[in-house]
C-alpha positions as CSV (number, residue, x, y, z in Angstrom):
1,L,0.0,0.0,0.0
2,K,1.4,3.4,-1.0
3,E,2.2,6.0,1.6
4,G,-0.7,8.4,2.2
5,L,-3.4,5.9,1.4
6,L,-6.1,4.4,3.7
7,R,-7.5,1.0,2.9
8,I,-11.1,0.4,3.8
9,Y,-12.6,-3.1,3.8
10,Y,-16.3,-4.0,4.0
11,Q,-18.0,-7.4,3.9
12,N,-21.2,-9.1,5.0
13,V,-19.4,-11.9,6.9
14,N,-22.5,-14.2,7.6
15,G,-21.5,-14.5,11.3
16,I,-18.4,-14.5,13.5
17,K,-17.4,-16.5,16.6
18,S,-15.2,-14.8,19.2
19,H,-13.8,-18.0,20.6
20,A,-12.9,-19.6,17.3
21,K,-9.9,-19.4,15.1
22,E,-12.0,-17.9,12.3
23,W,-12.1,-14.5,14.1
24,E,-8.3,-14.4,14.5
25,E,-7.8,-15.4,10.9
26,M,-10.1,-12.7,9.7
27,I,-8.2,-10.0,11.6
28,K,-4.8,-11.4,10.6
29,N,-5.8,-11.3,6.9
30,L,-6.9,-7.7,7.2
31,A,-3.7,-6.7,8.9
32,A,-1.6,-8.6,6.4
33,N,-3.3,-6.7,3.6
34,Q,-2.8,-3.3,5.3
35,V,-6.4,-2.6,6.0
36,G,-6.9,0.5,8.3
37,I,-10.7,0.5,8.6
38,F,-13.0,-2.5,8.4
39,G,-16.8,-2.9,8.5
40,F,-18.6,-6.2,9.0
41,S,-22.3,-6.6,8.7
42,E,-24.6,-9.5,9.7
43,T,-22.2,-10.5,12.3
44,N,-24.8,-12.8,14.0
45,F,-23.2,-12.1,17.3
46,N,-24.4,-10.9,20.7
47,W,-22.2,-7.8,21.1
48,A,-22.4,-7.7,24.9
49,P,-19.5,-5.9,26.7
50,I,-17.6,-9.0,27.7
51,P,-17.7,-10.8,24.4
52,T,-16.8,-7.6,22.6
53,K,-13.7,-7.2,24.9
54,I,-12.8,-10.8,24.2
55,C,-12.9,-10.2,20.4
56,I,-10.7,-7.1,20.8
57,N,-8.1,-8.9,22.9
58,R,-8.0,-12.0,20.6
59,A,-7.5,-9.7,17.6
60,R,-4.6,-7.9,19.3
61,G,-3.1,-11.2,20.3
62,A,-3.4,-12.6,16.8
63,I,-1.6,-9.6,15.2
64,R,1.1,-9.6,17.9
65,R,1.8,-13.4,17.4
66,E,1.7,-13.2,13.6
67,F,3.5,-9.9,12.9
68,G,5.3,-9.0,16.2
69,R,3.4,-5.8,16.4
70,K,1.4,-4.4,19.3
71,D,-1.3,-2.9,17.2
72,N,-4.3,-1.3,18.9
73,I,-7.8,-2.2,17.8
74,S,-10.8,0.1,18.2
75,M,-14.3,-1.2,17.5
76,Q,-17.9,0.0,17.7
77,T,-20.5,-2.8,17.5
78,A,-24.3,-3.0,17.3
79,S,-26.8,-5.7,18.1
80,C,-30.6,-5.5,18.7
81,R,-31.6,-4.7,22.3
82,G,-33.8,-7.1,24.3
83,W,-32.0,-10.2,23.3
84,V,-32.4,-13.0,25.8
85,G,-30.7,-15.8,23.8
86,G,-27.1,-17.0,23.8
87,Q,-24.0,-15.7,22.0
88,Y,-25.6,-16.3,18.5
89,Q,-27.8,-13.4,17.7
90,P,-28.9,-12.8,14.1
91,G,-28.1,-9.4,12.5
92,G,-25.7,-6.9,14.0
93,T,-22.7,-4.9,12.7
94,C,-19.1,-4.1,13.7
95,T,-16.9,-1.2,12.5
96,G,-13.3,-1.1,13.5
97,A,-9.9,0.5,13.1
98,I,-6.5,-1.3,13.2
99,G,-3.1,0.0,14.2
100,A,-2.4,3.7,13.9
101,W,-5.9,4.3,12.7
102,A,-7.3,3.2,16.0
103,S,-5.6,6.2,17.6
104,R,-7.3,8.5,15.2
105,V,-10.8,7.5,16.3
106,V,-12.3,10.5,18.0
107,S,-15.8,9.1,18.8
108,K,-18.0,6.1,18.1
109,E,-21.6,5.2,18.5
110,E,-24.3,2.6,17.5
111,D,-27.8,2.9,16.1
112,P,-29.5,5.4,18.5
113,E,-32.5,3.1,18.9
114,R,-30.2,0.2,19.7
115,L,-31.7,-2.1,17.0
116,G,-28.4,-3.3,15.7
117,R,-28.9,-1.6,12.3
118,W,-25.6,0.2,12.1
119,S,-22.4,1.2,14.0
120,C,-20.2,4.2,13.4
121,I,-16.7,5.4,14.2
122,R,-15.4,8.9,13.5
123,V,-11.8,9.3,12.4
124,Q,-9.8,12.5,12.5
125,I,-7.9,13.0,9.2
126,K,-5.9,16.1,8.2
127,G,-8.2,18.7,9.7
128,S,-11.4,16.8,8.8
129,V,-13.5,14.1,10.4
130,I,-14.8,11.1,8.4
131,S,-17.8,9.1,9.7
132,L,-17.5,5.5,8.8
133,I,-20.8,3.7,9.1
134,T,-21.5,0.0,8.7
135,A,-25.2,-0.8,8.2
136,Y,-27.2,-4.0,7.8
137,R,-30.7,-3.8,6.4
138,V,-32.7,-6.9,7.1
139,C,-34.0,-9.0,4.2
140,K,-37.6,-9.5,3.4
141,T,-39.3,-12.1,5.5
142,K,-42.6,-13.0,7.1
143,V,-43.3,-12.4,10.7
144,N,-43.1,-15.7,12.5
145,L,-43.1,-15.4,16.3
146,E,-41.4,-18.8,16.6
147,T,-38.2,-17.5,15.0
148,N,-35.5,-15.0,16.1
149,T,-34.5,-13.5,12.8
150,A,-33.0,-10.0,12.7
151,Y,-36.2,-8.8,11.0
152,L,-38.3,-10.2,13.9
153,Q,-36.1,-8.8,16.6
154,Q,-36.5,-5.3,15.2
155,W,-40.2,-5.8,14.4
156,K,-40.9,-6.8,18.1
157,E,-39.1,-3.7,19.5
158,L,-40.7,-1.3,17.1
159,T,-44.2,-2.6,17.5
160,A,-43.9,-2.5,21.2
161,E,-43.4,1.3,21.0
162,S,-46.1,2.0,18.4
163,S,-49.5,0.8,17.5
164,K,-48.9,1.7,13.8
165,K,-47.9,-0.9,11.2
166,V,-44.1,-1.0,11.1
167,N,-41.8,-2.3,8.3
168,P,-38.2,-2.6,9.7
169,R,-36.7,-2.6,6.2
170,E,-38.3,0.8,5.3
171,K,-37.6,2.3,8.8
172,T,-34.0,1.4,8.6
173,L,-33.4,3.5,5.5
174,V,-35.6,6.4,6.8
175,D,-33.7,6.5,10.0
176,L,-30.3,6.0,8.3
177,K,-31.0,9.0,6.0
178,K,-31.7,11.2,9.1
179,Y,-28.4,9.9,10.7
180,V,-26.3,10.5,7.6
181,T,-27.9,13.9,7.1
182,K,-27.0,14.8,10.6
183,E,-23.3,13.8,10.0
184,I,-23.1,15.8,6.8
185,D,-24.7,18.9,8.5
186,A,-22.0,18.6,11.2
187,K,-19.4,19.1,8.4
188,R,-18.2,15.5,8.4
189,E,-17.5,13.4,5.4
190,V,-19.4,10.1,5.2
191,I,-18.4,6.6,4.1
192,L,-21.5,4.3,4.3
193,M,-20.8,0.5,4.0
194,M,-23.9,-1.5,3.9
195,D,-25.8,-4.6,2.9
196,A,-29.0,-3.1,1.5
197,N,-30.5,-6.4,0.6
198,E,-31.7,-4.6,-2.6
199,C,-30.0,-4.3,-6.0
200,A,-29.7,-0.9,-7.7
201,A,-31.8,-2.0,-10.7
202,K,-34.8,-2.4,-8.4
203,R,-34.2,0.5,-6.1
204,S,-37.0,1.4,-3.7
205,E,-38.2,4.9,-2.9
206,E,-36.5,4.7,0.5
207,M,-33.2,3.7,-1.0
208,S,-33.4,6.4,-3.6
209,A,-34.2,8.9,-0.9
210,L,-31.1,7.9,1.1
211,V,-28.7,8.0,-1.9
212,Q,-30.1,11.1,-3.6
213,G,-31.2,13.0,-0.5
214,C,-27.8,12.7,1.2
215,G,-25.8,13.1,-2.1
216,L,-24.0,9.8,-1.9
217,V,-22.0,8.2,-4.7
218,D,-21.5,4.4,-5.3
219,S,-17.7,4.4,-5.2
220,H,-17.3,1.2,-7.2
221,L,-19.8,2.0,-10.0
222,L,-18.3,5.4,-10.9
223,A,-14.7,4.0,-10.8
224,D,-15.5,1.1,-13.1
225,L,-18.5,1.0,-15.5
226,Y,-18.7,-2.8,-15.3
227,S,-18.1,-3.3,-11.6
228,E,-21.8,-3.7,-10.8
229,V,-21.5,-7.5,-10.5
230,E,-23.5,-9.6,-8.1
231,T,-22.1,-9.5,-4.6
232,Y,-24.2,-12.3,-3.1
233,A,-23.6,-15.9,-4.1
234,R,-27.2,-17.0,-3.5
235,G,-28.8,-14.1,-5.4
236,K,-28.5,-11.8,-8.4
237,G,-27.5,-8.2,-8.5
238,K,-25.2,-5.9,-6.4
239,I,-26.7,-5.6,-2.9
240,D,-23.6,-4.5,-1.0
241,Y,-22.3,-1.0,-1.3
242,I,-19.7,1.5,-0.2
243,L,-21.5,4.9,-0.6
244,V,-19.4,8.1,-0.1
245,T,-19.8,11.8,-0.1
246,P,-18.4,13.7,-3.1
247,R,-15.2,14.9,-1.5
248,V,-14.3,11.3,-0.5
249,Q,-15.1,10.2,-4.0
250,L,-12.5,12.6,-5.4
251,C,-9.9,11.0,-3.1
252,I,-10.5,7.4,-4.1
253,R,-7.4,5.9,-5.8
254,Y,-8.4,2.2,-6.0
255,T,-11.5,0.1,-5.8
256,H,-12.0,-3.6,-5.8
257,I,-14.8,-6.1,-5.6
258,A,-13.1,-9.3,-4.4
259,P,-13.9,-12.8,-5.5
260,Y,-15.8,-14.9,-3.0
261,N,-13.8,-16.1,0.1
262,E,-10.6,-14.1,-0.9
263,W,-9.7,-12.9,2.5
264,V,-12.8,-13.8,4.6
265,V,-15.1,-16.8,4.0
266,S,-18.6,-15.6,3.2
267,Y,-21.5,-15.8,0.8
268,H,-20.9,-12.1,0.1
269,R,-18.0,-10.5,-1.8
270,A,-15.8,-8.0,-0.1
271,L,-15.7,-4.4,-1.2
272,I,-12.4,-2.5,-0.9
273,I,-11.4,1.1,-1.5
274,D,-8.1,3.0,-1.0
275,I,-8.5,6.7,-0.4
276,D,-5.8,9.4,-0.4
277,Y,-6.5,10.6,3.1
278,Q,-4.1,13.5,2.8
279,N,-6.5,15.3,0.5
280,T,-9.7,14.7,2.3
281,G,-9.4,17.9,4.3
282,K,-8.8,20.1,1.2
283,R,-11.8,22.3,0.3
284,G,-11.7,22.1,-3.5
285,A,-14.6,21.9,-5.9
286,C,-16.8,18.8,-5.9
287,V,-17.7,17.0,-9.0
288,L,-21.5,17.6,-8.6
289,P,-23.8,19.4,-6.2
290,K,-24.3,17.4,-3.0
291,R,-28.0,17.0,-3.3
292,R,-28.3,16.5,-7.1
293,K,-25.7,14.1,-8.3
294,E,-27.4,10.7,-8.3
295,F,-28.8,9.5,-11.6
296,S,-32.6,9.0,-11.1
297,K,-33.1,6.0,-13.5
298,N,-33.5,2.6,-11.9
299,S,-32.4,0.6,-14.9
300,A,-28.8,-0.6,-14.6
301,N,-28.4,-0.3,-18.4
302,D,-29.6,3.3,-18.3
303,R,-27.2,4.1,-15.5
304,R,-24.3,2.5,-17.4
305,R,-25.0,4.6,-20.5
306,F,-25.2,7.7,-18.3
307,V,-21.8,7.0,-16.8
308,E,-20.3,6.3,-20.3
309,E,-21.5,9.7,-21.4
310,C,-19.9,11.3,-18.4
311,H,-16.6,9.7,-19.1
312,K,-16.7,11.0,-22.7
313,L,-17.5,14.5,-21.5
314,W,-15.0,14.5,-18.6
315,P,-11.9,15.7,-20.4
316,R,-13.7,18.4,-22.5
317,M,-15.8,19.8,-19.6
318,N,-12.9,19.8,-17.1
319,W,-15.3,19.0,-14.3
320,V,-12.8,18.4,-11.5
321,A,-11.1,21.8,-12.0
322,R,-14.5,23.6,-12.2
């Protein structure tokens, strides 16, 4: 990894186990590939204080034994409140920083309603603060009181507080839009890593409102016209995303959608970006206005044609300088 770059890694990991070798192997693979920030969704883990501390200590120990370094680990986790089961808890997220990046974490927090929908760490970089959010939007499922799915956990907590009909999938995006808007209004850049359980070609109104309303850019799609590949082995379409604010988009130097099981074993592909963090604090011109840069068409073919036209006009219009 070149000097001045920050590598960010995101993946839906389909569950972790704090007392198993898999967790240590995951962290060692990230450290070996110079990952500074990581986001895991659908951790399927009860992130109580003691198990979380065990995970952090095992991660530190794994790096020390493998590389001889005493790297620090900073993590913010999220799991749905009200859980009375064991260590396995469907859903949940984890956002972390490794090594020198752990010392740059200025604050961290989870989903304010404590439903395990997202976790956030804020990192100080060159006079600016970047909010790194890992989110998991539950998949479509029927309400069955005999199960303990992530959908049902959120549904129980939300219906207990309101007599109105509640859809956890829709509410996740509505609340996440408010949260991201708050971060942007606080003059922070945003990197949103999420499993939306929804492909771009069939984008819902709530997903469009999140992306367009907050002025977010799909980092992989704009970097590579043909990178919108399926990211879930059991489905079709790209349902995992790293969405960024325009200034972060300008600082991206490398993007990659990994093959299955490249670094971490999962049914989901990993998404990786390298950003030039030394330029994130510079207040230059953005490519497009914050609230208006997302293409409104839902068809993947229409979106590809739009991006192709943008690439043709890019040199002549000199957009970056303007």
